[in-house]
N, C-alpha and C positions, 0 to 999 in steps of 0.2 A: 696529771692523768697517769703518768708512768707509775708513780708510787701506788696509786689505787689499783691499777691494772695488775701489779704484782700480787695483790691480795686474792686474785682469782685462784691461785694455787692453793691458798689456805682455806678459801670459802666454798669451793666447789664441793658438793656433797660427796661422801665416800661411795655412795651407791647411786643408782638411777631412780628416777621417780617411780618407776614400776615397782620398786621394792615396797613402796607404801601399800601396794595392793596384795602383798603376799598373804596377809591374814584373811583375805576375803576373795579368794580366787573365783568363787562362783557368783560374785556380785559384779554386775556391769557398771563401772563408774561413769560411763557415757563418753569417755575419751580414751585415747591410747597413750600410756606413759612409757611404753617400751622404747628405749633409745633416747630418752630425754634426761639430760643432766641439768642440775640447777645450782645457782650461786646467788647469794644475797649480799647486797652492798648498802652500807649506811653512809652515804656521801657526806652528810652533815657532821659525822664524827671526825672527818678530816677538815672541817671548817669550810666546806663548800656550800655556797648559797645556792638558790634555785637555779640561777643562770649558769653557774659553773657546773652544777650537777647535770643539767640538761646536756651540756657539751660532753661531759664525761660519759654519760650513759649512751649518748648517740655514738661516740667514738668506740666505746666498748662493743656495742651492738654490731657496728660495721666491721670491727676487727674479728669478731666471732664468725661472721658470714664468710670470711676468707680462709677459715680453717678447713683443711682437707676433710671431706666426709660430712661436714655439716650441711644440712639441707634447709633448716629454718631456725630463726632466732627471734625471741620475743622478750618483752619486759612485762612484769606484772607486779602489783603491789603486795600480793600475798599468794603463796603457793597452794594448789589444791591438795585436799586431804591432809592438811596440817593442823586440824582442830583449831583453826584461827578464825572463828566466826566474826564477820563484820557486817553489820546492818546499819541502814540509814533510812531517813524518812524522805519519801517523795509525796508530792501533792498532786492528786489526780484531778483532772478537769471535772467540774461538777461535784466535787467532794461535799458530803453533807457537813453542815455546821454543827459543832459541838456545843455543849452547855456553856462554854466560855465564849461563845460567839465567833470562834475561829474555825476555819475549815479543818476537818479531821484529816490528819496525815496517815499515810500507809507506810509501814515498815517493811523493807525488802533487804535481802542480802545484796551486797555490792562488791565489786572489785574493779580495779583499774588495769587496763590492758592496752597493748599497742597493736600495730597493724597486723602482725603475723601470729598473734596468740592462738587463734583458732586453727591455723595451719600447724603450729608446733604440736598442739595436743590432739590434732585430728578430731576436733570437736565440730561437728557439722552445723552450719548455718542453714536452716531449713527454709527460710523465707527472707527476702530482702537481701542485704549485704552485711558483711562483717565490718568491724572497725578497721579503718584504713589510715595510712600515713597522712593523708590530706586532712584528717580530723585533728588538726593541731589547735593551739591556743587562739589562733586568729579565725578559725572556722566556726560555723554555727554549731551549738551544742547538740550532740547526738548520743544515742545509746543503743546497745543490742540487749534484748531481754530474752529470758528463756521461755520455753513453751508454757510452763506453769504460770508464769507471770502474765504472759500474753493471753492465755485462756481465762485466768481468773479475773483480770481487770480490763481486758481490751478486746474480748470477743475472738480470741484465737488469731488466725492468720490476718484478721483485720487490724491487728496491732501496728503493722508497718505503716508509718506516716502519721500515727497518732502522737500526741504530745502530753507531757506532764512537766511539773516544776521540780527542780532539784537544786538545792543551795541557791535559791533565788533566780535561777536561769530557766528559761524555757528549753526543754530538751525534746527533740524528735526521735522517735524510734525508727531506726533504719533497718533493723534486722531481728530475726528470731533464731536463737540457738537451741539446739536440742537439749533437753534436760540432762543434767549430770549430777554426780556427787561432788560436793564442794568442800565440806569440812571433814566428813568421815563417811565410810562405806555403809554405816548403819543408820544414817539420818533419813528422815522423810524428805521427799523432794521439796526444796525451797523455791520461793519466788526470787529470781536473781536478775540483777541489772549489771551490765558491763558498760563501763564508761571509758573513753579514751584517756590514757594516762597524761597525754599532753594537755588535756583540758582540766584535769584535776591533779595537778602535779604533787608528787611526793619525792622526798630526797632519799627515802629508803625503798629500793626496789629489788626484785629478784629477776635474775636472768634465766630464761629457759632455752636450752640448746638441744635441738634434735639432730642426731647423727644418723647415718645410713645403717648402722649396726649398733648393738649394745655391748660391744666387746671392751675389755680393759684398754686395748690399744686406742680405741676411738675416744674413750674418756681421757686418756693421757694426752691426746692431741689437743683436746679442749682445754684441759688443766694447764698445759704448758704453753698455750698461745700467748 
C-alpha cells in the first residue's frame, strides 16, 4: 500500500475539477467541482488482485479523510466531464420481446460510485437516498438513477423502489439524483444509473477529494498526504 500511496503525488491532477468547466462557464453542469481534486489509480498495474485492491482503496480513502481541510472523499470508476462515455444494458421489467425472441434491453449511461460521491460533487439526490457504505458486495443490489432515467422509464418520482435487471442481478432503485452533465458540457441530458462500486468492483478507480477551499495550499496538503 505504501508504494501505491506514494503515487498520489504523481497522479493528482495539476488543477481542480472545476477547471474542466472553464470553457463553458454559462453551462450548469449540475454539480459543483470547485475545491475538488482528483487522482486515478490502476491497482492491477501493481499486481493487485481485487481483494488487495479493495484494501488499498479503502486505506487510501480513509487516509485522505484525515488530511486537514478535507471535507469529503469518494471513489468513482470514471471522472465527470472527461469525455469517457460508458453505457451498458439494463433489462426493464415487462420489456417487449424482440424479433429474436429475447426481451429488448435498454442502454443507459453508467458509473460506479461509493458512499460519499454525491456529497463530494454536491450533486443532490432529490428523492430516496444516495449510495451508502452499507451497499457493499454482501448487500442487496441497488442503484441511484438520474431524473431523466426515472422520468423516461419509471414514471418520475415513482421510480424509487422499482426494480430492473443488470448483469443478471435484480437491482432496486433507492434514489433519484438531479440531472447533470456526465461526459461533456455540450451533451444532451443522458439517462444515467449510478451503481455501488463495492457491488461492481473495478481495480482502476479515481479518487475525488473535496477540500474547504480551492487554494494551492489545500491541493498541496492532499498531494503530500
